[in-house]
C-alpha atoms as one frame of an Amber mdcrd trajectory, in Angstrom:
protein
 109.296 101.735  59.926 105.781 101.064  58.655 107.160  98.754  55.965 109.070
  96.742  58.590 105.962  96.472  60.765 103.855  95.342  57.801 106.449  92.712
  56.842 106.507  91.484  60.449 102.719  91.163  60.561 102.610  89.349  57.204
 105.360  86.954  58.296 103.524  86.193  61.551 100.303  85.598  59.629 102.000
  83.201  57.187 103.634  81.265  60.030 100.314  81.112  61.871  98.521  79.771
  58.794 101.257  77.249  58.106 101.229  75.865  61.658  97.495  75.888  62.359
  95.707  72.551  62.332  93.835  71.602  59.177  90.106  72.291  59.159  87.872
  69.219  59.216  85.272  69.634  56.479  83.779  66.142  56.420  83.585  62.847
  58.250  84.246  59.811  56.052  83.327  61.803  52.945  80.053  63.239  54.298
  80.106  67.052  54.133  77.825  69.499  55.905  75.127  70.850  53.554  75.559
  67.931  51.125  72.323  66.726  49.533  70.881  63.399  50.732  71.424  61.936
  47.266  75.143  62.817  47.380  75.469  61.192  50.812  73.815  58.021  49.515
  76.146  57.962  46.536  79.207  58.447  48.760  78.254  55.932  51.447  76.832
  53.242  49.148  80.434  52.287  48.309  81.471  51.576  51.912  78.333  51.244
  54.039  74.805  49.882  54.267  71.791  52.010  55.154  70.624  50.327  58.334
  67.836  52.611  59.553  66.021  55.715  58.375  63.889  57.845  60.674  62.297
  61.211  60.083  65.337  63.242  58.946  68.044  60.932  60.222  69.851  57.880
  58.859  72.111  55.261  60.413  74.721  53.688  58.129  76.676  50.530  59.079
  80.265  50.832  57.816  81.679  47.756  56.106  85.451  47.865  56.516  86.472
  50.932  58.480  89.230  50.274  61.025  88.043  52.996  63.420  84.284  53.455
  63.129  81.322  51.055  63.178  78.604  53.398  61.924  77.632  56.899  60.849
  74.562  58.840  61.885  73.553  61.533  59.392  70.971  64.204  60.193  69.250
  66.343  57.549  67.515  69.691  57.383  63.872  69.803  56.230  65.287  70.681
  52.777  67.350  67.467  52.671  70.840  68.839  53.333  73.264  67.402  55.910
  73.103  69.343  59.168  75.236  66.925  61.208  77.213  63.717  60.826  78.417
  61.546  63.702  80.854  58.630  63.509  80.482  55.954  66.202  83.738  54.197
  67.094  84.179  50.427  66.929  84.650  49.072  70.441  87.404  46.742  69.243
  88.599  48.996  66.427  91.773  50.971  65.987  91.481  53.857  68.472  91.212
  57.463  67.369  92.880  59.832  69.818  91.716  63.408  70.379  94.979  64.798
  69.011  94.345  62.790  65.799  91.151  64.795  65.227  92.594  68.307  65.466
  94.882  70.405  67.640  93.584  69.938  71.191  95.104  73.279  72.204  92.458
  74.940  69.983  89.537  73.044  71.559  87.302  73.687  74.500  87.781  70.649
  76.779  85.269  69.512  79.365  85.463  66.407  81.532  82.867  64.801  83.757
  84.080  61.684  85.497  85.560  59.448  82.803  83.814  61.269  79.933  85.731
  63.869  77.923  84.390  66.304  75.321  86.564  68.367  72.988  84.796  71.011
  70.901  86.331  73.008  68.074  84.576  75.865  66.266  85.775  75.954  62.690
  84.948  76.923  59.131  82.888  79.562  57.384  80.007  79.523  58.032  80.935
  78.335  61.522  80.438  74.715  62.463  81.390  72.544  65.400  83.673  69.544
  65.469  82.952  67.551  68.624  84.873  64.528  69.919  83.473  62.619  72.903
  84.864  59.584  74.688  87.015  58.283  77.507  90.338  59.693  78.572  92.323
  57.997  75.804  90.058  57.470  72.787  87.254  59.077  70.829  83.940  57.204
  70.945  81.856  59.721  68.962  83.084  62.244  66.400  80.549  64.792  65.146
  80.526  67.617  62.656  77.564  69.928  63.203  76.309  73.188  61.754  76.192
  76.101  64.141  72.656  77.438  64.619  72.037  80.246  62.108  70.807  82.670
  64.753  73.764  82.121  67.060  77.257  83.491  66.722  79.539  80.494  67.144
  81.892  80.684  70.092  84.658  78.321  71.082  83.090  75.470  73.066  79.437
  76.488  72.711  77.676  73.850  70.594  74.120  75.101  71.131  71.785  72.181
  70.762  69.277  72.712  67.987  68.528  68.977  67.780  65.058  69.173  69.260
  63.648  66.800  66.642  66.251  64.013  66.784
């Protein structure tokens, strides 16, 4: 009996893992916690550093079909703490379901603006897609605050210096 129960639980776990949506670990090659130098090396191939402020950079993408630019924010130690892709107005649209499984997201709508938030990864981080009803305008990957336990749909704002 116990063996049958254990096999059932293991089978359910394997099916769950096989059908769950893939975890987003980067946006256009920029990973959370990456060093500034690694970001520059990655983006220098496909983008131009347009503006640098305090601990934030704006990169203009050269030939991306979906996104016009990336905004990268850094910790005081120089590691990526968030990355945001800004969609091209006339680019190929990215739909929310293209980002991750929308059934796993917290969805909020205000007027024509929609926000989907996924909590993912270890340590926890947020994947946030914002835009109109049909297409993503901003796609962000952000570290969860270290003092907060990440919860589905609770992207506490620690961006007081941006």
